[in-house]
C-alpha positions in Angstrom: 65.8 -123.6 207.8 68.2 -122.0 205.3 67.6 -118.3 204.4 68.0 -117.4 200.8 70.6 -114.7 200.2 69.6 -111.6 198.3 71.5 -111.2 195.2 73.2 -107.7 194.9 73.4 -106.4 191.4 76.2 -103.8 190.9 75.7 -101.7 187.8 78.8 -100.7 185.9 79.4 -98.1 183.3 81.2 -99.2 180.1 82.3 -97.1 177.1 79.5 -98.7 175.1 76.9 -97.5 177.7 78.3 -94.0 177.5 78.4 -94.0 173.7 74.8 -95.2 173.4 73.5 -92.7 176.0 75.3 -89.7 174.4 74.1 -90.6 170.9 70.5 -91.1 172.1 70.6 -87.8 174.0 72.3 -85.6 171.4 71.1 -87.5 168.3 74.6 -87.2 166.9 77.5 -89.7 166.2 79.9 -90.2 169.1 83.3 -91.9 168.9 84.8 -93.7 171.9 88.2 -95.4 171.4 90.7 -96.8 173.9 93.3 -94.2 174.9 96.6 -95.6 173.7 99.5 -93.8 175.4 99.2 -93.8 179.2 102.9 -93.6 179.9 102.7 -90.0 181.2 99.8 -90.9 183.6 100.6 -91.6 187.2 100.4 -95.3 188.0 97.7 -95.0 190.6 95.4 -93.3 188.1 96.1 -96.0 185.5 95.1 -98.7 188.0 92.0 -96.8 189.2 90.4 -95.7 185.9 89.9 -96.9 182.3 90.6 -94.2 179.8 89.1 -93.6 176.3 89.3 -90.9 173.6 85.8 -89.3 173.4 84.8 -87.3 170.4 81.6 -85.2 170.7 80.7 -82.4 168.2 84.3 -82.2 166.9 85.6 -81.9 170.5 88.2 -84.4 171.7 88.1 -85.3 175.4 89.3 -88.1 177.7 86.6 -90.3 179.0 87.5 -91.5 182.5 85.5 -94.6 183.5 85.2 -95.3 187.2 84.0 -98.8 187.7 84.6 -99.0 191.5 81.8 -99.5 194.0 82.8 -96.5 196.1 81.4 -93.1 195.4 84.4 -90.7 195.6 84.3 -87.2 197.0 84.0 -84.5 194.3 87.1 -82.8 195.7 89.1 -86.0 195.2 87.7 -86.5 191.7 88.7 -82.9 190.8 92.3 -83.6 191.8 92.4 -86.8 189.8 90.9 -85.0 186.7 93.4 -82.2 187.0 96.2 -84.7 187.1 94.9 -86.4 184.0 94.5 -83.2 182.1 98.0 -82.1 183.0 99.5 -85.4 181.9 97.6 -86.0 178.7 96.7 -82.5 177.6 92.9 -82.9 177.0 89.8 -82.2 179.0 88.8 -85.3 181.1 85.2 -86.4 181.5 84.3 -88.4 184.6 81.8 -91.3 184.0 80.2 -93.5 186.6 77.0 -95.5 186.7 75.7 -94.0 190.0 76.4 -90.6 191.5 74.0 -89.1 194.0 72.2 -85.9 193.0 74.0 -84.0 195.8 77.5 -85.0 194.5 76.4 -84.3 190.9 75.6 -80.7 192.0 78.9 -80.5 193.7 80.7 -81.7 190.5 78.9 -78.9 188.6 79.9 -76.3 191.1 83.5 -77.4 190.7 83.1 -77.3 186.8 84.0 -81.0 186.5 82.6 -82.5 183.3 80.8 -85.8 184.0 78.4 -88.4 182.6 76.0 -90.5 184.5 74.3 -92.6 181.8 70.5 -92.3 181.9 70.6 -89.5 184.4 72.8 -86.5 183.5 75.6 -85.2 181.3 77.6 -82.0 182.1 80.0 -81.0 179.4 80.6 -77.2 179.9 83.5 -77.1 177.5 81.1 -77.8 174.6 78.2 -75.9 176.2 76.1 -79.0 177.2 74.3 -79.7 180.4 71.3 -82.0 180.1 69.3 -83.9 182.7 67.0 -86.8 182.1 64.1 -85.8 179.8 61.3 -86.3 182.3 62.7 -83.9 184.8 63.7 -81.5 182.0 60.2 -81.3 180.6 58.7 -80.6 184.1 60.6 -77.4 184.3 59.0 -74.4 182.6 61.4 -71.7 181.7 60.1 -68.1 181.8 63.0 -66.5 180.1 65.4 -67.1 177.2 68.6 -69.1 177.6 71.8 -67.0 177.3 72.6 -68.4 173.8 69.0 -67.6 172.6 69.4 -64.1 174.1 72.6 -63.6 172.1 71.0 -64.5 168.8 68.0 -62.2 169.4 70.1 -59.2 170.6 72.4 -59.7 167.6 69.4 -59.1 165.4 68.0 -56.2 167.5 71.3 -54.4 167.3 71.1 -54.6 163.5 74.2 -56.8 163.1 72.4 -59.3 161.0 71.3 -56.6 158.5 67.8 -58.1 158.6 68.9 -61.2 156.8 67.7 -64.8 157.7 70.1 -66.6 160.1 71.1 -70.2 159.5 72.5 -72.6 162.2 75.8 -73.0 160.3 76.2 -69.3 160.0 75.4 -68.7 163.7 77.6 -71.5 164.9 80.5 -70.0 163.0 79.7 -66.4 164.0 79.3 -67.1 167.8 81.6 -70.1 168.3 78.7 -72.2 169.6 78.2 -75.9 168.8 75.5 -76.8 166.4 73.6 -78.5 169.3 73.6 -75.2 171.2 72.4 -73.3 168.2 69.6 -75.8 167.6 68.5 -75.5 171.2 68.6 -71.7 171.0 66.4 -71.8 167.9 63.9 -74.1 169.7 63.9 -71.7 172.6 63.2 -68.7 170.4 60.4 -70.6 168.6 58.9 -71.6 171.9 58.5 -67.9 172.8 57.2 -67.1 169.3 60.2 -64.9 168.5 61.0 -64.8 164.8 59.7 -66.8 161.9 61.1 -70.3 161.8 61.1 -72.4 158.6 63.1 -75.0 156.7 64.4 -75.2 153.2 65.5 -78.7 152.5 67.9 -79.6 155.3 68.6 -76.1 156.2 66.8 -74.3 159.1 66.2 -70.6 159.1 65.0 -67.9 161.5 63.8 -64.6 160.2 63.0 -61.8 162.6 60.6 -58.9 162.2 62.3 -55.9 160.5 60.5 -53.8 163.1 63.1 -54.2 165.7 61.5 -51.9 168.3 58.3 -54.1 168.2 60.4 -57.3 168.6 62.3 -55.7 171.6 59.1 -54.8 173.3 57.7 -58.3 172.7 60.9 -60.1 173.9 61.7 -57.8 176.9 59.7 -59.9 179.5 61.8 -63.0 178.6 65.2 -61.2 178.6 67.4 -61.3 181.8 70.5 -59.5 183.0 73.6 -61.1 181.5 75.5 -60.7 184.7 76.2 -64.0 186.4 78.5 -62.9 189.2 80.3 -59.7 190.3 83.9 -59.5 191.7 86.3 -56.9 193.0 89.9 -57.3 191.6 93.1 -55.3 191.1 93.5 -53.8 187.6 96.4 -56.1 186.7 94.1 -59.1 187.0 92.1 -58.0 183.9 94.9 -56.4 182.0 94.1 -56.7 178.3 90.7 -58.2 178.7 87.2 -57.0 179.5 84.8 -54.4 178.0 83.5 -51.3 179.8 80.2 -52.1 181.4 77.8 -51.0 184.2 77.8 -47.3 185.1 81.2 -46.9 183.3 79.6 -47.9 180.0 76.4 -45.9 180.7 78.6 -42.8 181.3 80.1 -43.4 177.8 76.6 -43.5 176.1 74.8 -40.9 178.2 75.5 -37.7 180.2 75.7 -39.8 183.5 78.9 -39.1 185.4 81.6 -41.8 185.3 81.7 -43.9 188.6 84.8 -43.7 190.8 85.5 -47.4 190.2 85.7 -48.7 186.7 83.3 -51.5 185.8 84.3 -54.2 183.3 82.6 -57.2 181.9 84.0 -60.6 180.7 82.6 -63.9 179.8 82.4 -66.9 182.1 85.4 -68.6 180.4 87.6 -65.6 181.0 86.6 -65.6 184.7 87.3 -69.3 185.0 90.8 -68.7 183.6 91.3 -66.0 186.2 90.2 -68.3 188.9 92.7 -71.0 187.7 95.6 -68.5 187.3 98.1 -67.3 189.8 96.7 -63.8 189.7 95.8 -62.1 193.0 92.5 -63.3 194.4 89.4 -61.2 194.4 89.1 -58.6 197.1 86.3 -58.6 199.8 85.2 -55.1 199.1 85.4 -52.2 196.6 88.3 -49.9 197.4 90.1 -47.0 195.6 91.5 -48.2 192.3 89.8 -51.5 192.4 87.9 -52.9 189.4 84.3 -54.0 189.7 84.3 -57.0 187.4 81.2 -58.6 186.0 81.2 -62.2 184.9 78.6 -62.5 182.1 76.5 -65.6 181.1 77.7 -65.0 177.6 80.8 -63.4 176.2 80.1 -59.6 175.9 82.4 -59.4 172.9 80.0 -61.4 170.8 77.6 -58.4 170.6 80.0 -55.5 170.9 81.9 -53.6 168.2 83.9 -51.4 170.5 85.6 -51.5 173.9 82.2 -51.0 175.5 79.4 -53.6 176.0 76.4 -53.4 173.6 73.6 -51.0 174.6 70.9 -53.7 174.9 72.9 -56.0 177.2 73.9 -52.9 179.2 70.2 -51.9 179.6 69.3 -55.4 180.8 72.1 -55.4 183.3 70.9 -52.2 184.9 67.1 -52.1 184.3 66.3 -53.2 187.9 68.1 -50.2 189.4 66.0 -48.1 191.7 68.2 -45.0 191.1 66.2 -42.4 189.3 69.3 -41.0 187.6 70.1 -44.5 186.1 66.5 -45.0 185.0 66.6 -41.7 183.1 70.0 -42.6 181.5 68.6 -46.0 180.5 65.7 -44.3 178.7 68.1 -42.1 176.9 70.2 -45.1 176.0 67.3 -46.8 174.2 66.2 -43.6 172.5 69.6 -43.2 170.8 69.5 -46.7 169.3 67.3 -45.5 166.4 65.3 -48.7 165.8 
């Protein structure tokens, strides 16, 4: 008796699949065209992948389609993507029909942009990281996203002069994509922060002129901007960084300056340091060493001096159990003059 053979269906990702997925996800036009000049690319990469020019939100990237059956190790993918970027001068985006959740997380850890149609897209260079909608809706955030926090703190610091903020104006001011601004406004609206309305095609958010009341209302949803802390030699951060932590608090209050200077930079600056040939971070804080904070948003967006803004500083230190710091933080807020 003959046994029927099971038919194995192997899914493949095409440029059209990627285009449709991105347009459906972002509700924006996406261009995907064959990459023409591959002469600078190593032969083994030309044979392994199919390359396309990918345009998303005015950003040009290289779409790298992997149609092979084998699931490659993220460490190998990273080496391939680095070779592509070095040869062609644009950020590569890895795309494959099936990637396990474990390997997707490892790709994110290694900051490798990728697209798995119908599952997940991770484009950190344009501020996008979206998972399939069902899983996204199941998560309930209890705090504002970093971009939403920036918009709110910008108002609370008085930088907007109590004028309504528009998406175009905010995108230009903060260097965020329109999609990021749109999501930030949705986030603020979800927490009932600000008055949101439309005038024709334009969307506006208008915050209460009583900034002290808005701060009190928003405080439970605000988080420390610090993502990670590192110990580095002064030359590593030469010319970059704003005074932060106890160094900044000593500028604004009578608190004594700490023995080690504390500086803050954005995530992108820290990534640049990681990729550079600068000395690596140190395992402990020693004499003359800088305590470097990598923030979830660029501290320079809200600062008008060489010190981080008062409100972000407060949020970065508010969980301290040191009574001296608690008193200094109270004084810090009192001097804002809402």
